[in-house]
C-alpha positions, -999 to +999 in steps of 0.1 A: +000+000+000+020+030-012-005+054-028-006+088-012-043+087-008-042+053+010-014+061+033-014+099+038+023+097+029+043+111+000+044+082-024+081+085-029+088+082+008+065+053+012+082+035-017+117+041-004+108+029+031+093-003+018+120-010-007+150+000+014+139-009+050+110-033+046+086-010+063+050-002+053+043+034+063+008+044+071+014+080+081+043+104+081+040+138+100+066+165+092+086+175+122+102+210+125+130+203+149+165+213+140+183+240+122+195+220+092+179+237+062+190+208+039+171+181+059+135+170+062+123+150+092+091+130+097+075+110+124+064+079+106+040+052+118+042+017+102+015-009+097+027-029+127+024+002+150+060+010+150+071+047+151+103+061+135+121+093+130+127+094+092+152+119+080+162+129+045+196+147+049+212+169+022+244+179+039+272+164+059+281+127+060+265+095+074+291+096+102+265+103+129+246+071+119+278+050+120+286+064+154+253+056+170+253+021+155+288+016+170+279+032+204+248+011+207+268-020+199+293-011+227+264-007+251+264+030+256+231+040+273+208+065+258+218+058+222+191+052+195+207+030+168+195+035+132+175+008+115+197-011+090+185-013+054+179-045+035+215-041+021+229-038+056+236+000+055+227+027+080+213+049+053+203+049+016+205+076-010+177+091-030+177+122-051+212+131-038+201+129-001+205+103+026+175+085+040+178+072+075+153+055+098+156+056+136+131+044+163+111+072+178+118+069+215+102+100+231+080+131+225+096+150+255+124+173+246+147+184+274+148+219+259+111+223+268+119+219+305+113+189+327+149+179+333+150+164+369+181+156+388+178+119+376+178+131+340+209+152+346+227+122+362+217+100+333+229+127+308+263+127+326+265+089+325+257+089+288+284+114+279+309+096+302+302+063+285+305+079+251+339+095+260+351+061+273+343+039+242+370+022+223+378+040+190+371+011+166+381+011+130+345+023+122+350+053+146+386+061+136+374+078+104+355+105+123+366+141+118+393+151+143+395+183+162+426+202+151+420+235+167+423+254+134+386+267+131+395+281+097+360+278+083+345+295+114+371+323+113+365+330+076+328+331+081+330+355+110+353+379+090+330+378+060+299+384+081+316+413+098+325+428+064+290+422+051+271+436+080+293+466+086+286+476+049+248+474+052+231+506+039+204+512+065+185+533+040+182+505+015+182+474+036+150+457+048+140+459+085+155+425+095+188+431+078+190+466+095+182+450+128+209+423+127+234+447+113+228+469+143+233+440+167+265+430+149+279+466+149+273+470+186+292+438+193+318+441+166+347+451+188+340+422+212+336+397+183+369+409+168+386+405+201+370+371+206+383+359+172+418+372+179+418+353+213+405+321+197+432+323+170+458+326+197+444+298+218+441+276+187+479+280+181+486+272+217+464+241+218+479+228+186+512+228+203+500+207+232+475+181+218+452+162+241+438+127+241+409+125+216+377+108+225+344+102+207+324+134+212+288+142+201+300+177+192+266+194+199+251+178+230+229+207+241+194+202+256+178+206+222+193+173+212+183+155+244+150+135+248+135+126+282+118+094+293+103+081+325+125+071+355+152+095+345+160+080+311+175+102+284+184+098+248+210+119+229+201+123+192+214+141+161+250+129+160+257+147+127+286+167+143+303+136+159+340+142+162+372+128+178+381+156+201+391+165+237+362+159+261+359+197+266+343+199+232+312+183+248+316+194+284+315+230+274+277+226+268+274+219+306+302+240+321+298+269+298+263+266+286+251+272+251+214+282+250+206+317+263+171+307+271+182+275+290+213+283+310+227+254+331+226+261+368+253+250+394+228+225+408+222+210+374+259+209+368+264+190+401+238+164+392+254+160+357+288+153+372+274+128+397+267+108+366+298+118+346+323+113+374+353+134+385+371+153+359+394+184+357+386+201+324+412+223+308+400+259+311+418+270+280+402+243+259+368+252+274+373+288+266+385+279+231+355+258+223+331+284+238+347+311+216+346+290+184+309+280+190+300+316+198+315+329+165+301+301+145+265+307+159+267+344+154+278+342+118+253+315+109+223+330+125+231+365+115+234+352+079+199+337+082+185+370+094+201+389+065+189+364+039+160+381+022+150+349+005+141+332+038+106+333+051+100+362+075+092+338+104+126+322+100+143+355+100+125+367+131+135+335+149+171+339+138+171+375+150+159+364+185+187+338+186+213+365+177+200+387+204+202+358+228+238+350+219+247+386+228+226+386+261+243+384+295+237+346+295+244+341+258+274+323+243+293+355+234+291+367+270+300+333+283+330+331+261+341+366+270+338+357+307+358+325+303+386+345+288+384+371+316+387+343+341+419+332+323+432+368+323+430+369+285+404+396+280+412+432+288+385+455+300 
């Protein structure tokens, strides 16, 4: 049964699911989570009552799917392994994009609130187990943190050039607004990029042990279940890196509207275990992420081809990044704590 009228599903999607994964889809509801403009995500229900997150990805690589399959195989808790295709692959390719199928485990997102101490402990246990896994041949091919951030630096410089040059008389209201935010923060952003460049050179001279990292384990990528269960999803940014690459999302915070409190940090480390993070590595990763987010979201605001609702949302995020609890402020404070920020 693959007709759109019979299933309420796009006929192509139903056919691909049946042919590739042996699943008969009876409904597929689009899901709007995530910031990847090249991806489409559905919550699909199959004829046997199963529910799956079905994703059609246009960017990146299948590395995240390979990682979750390996982590699940090694017994890491809170990992949702992808369903393997008939051909034994973690994804298939259609129209130049990757199709993946993962069991749908929870409707409750941590970002919506509801994180109890048991969830924070489980979150810590999950990341500790991830950082402790053996780097098998399948995982050895992941990208490696090299502390160069060349792409981020180039994007930040280009966005600075672009937004400083905005003609307020000719630009639309959203471009004017984001240009105003950027200009007000331009000196701090330039200083931040300079300090990140310096720390990158320092850290390249003293490499650390690399572990499997999620790369983006903020609360928006965490699902909650009963009895303190959690699942970490969206492993597209998986990387071999120092553990600080992940821990900065707990120690530094990442989302201005969901700062991590000292009590929550304590619960997390009850699960994670004792660790002495390198403050320079934490400051470096905070700074790189702050610059990356500022450039990316500011670019979305200034893109007149985007829907207005998307531009408004992106502008709110830019304002949040610059707020007292936002990433730019957190990165600046981390550098001040190291004595590496004047003023």
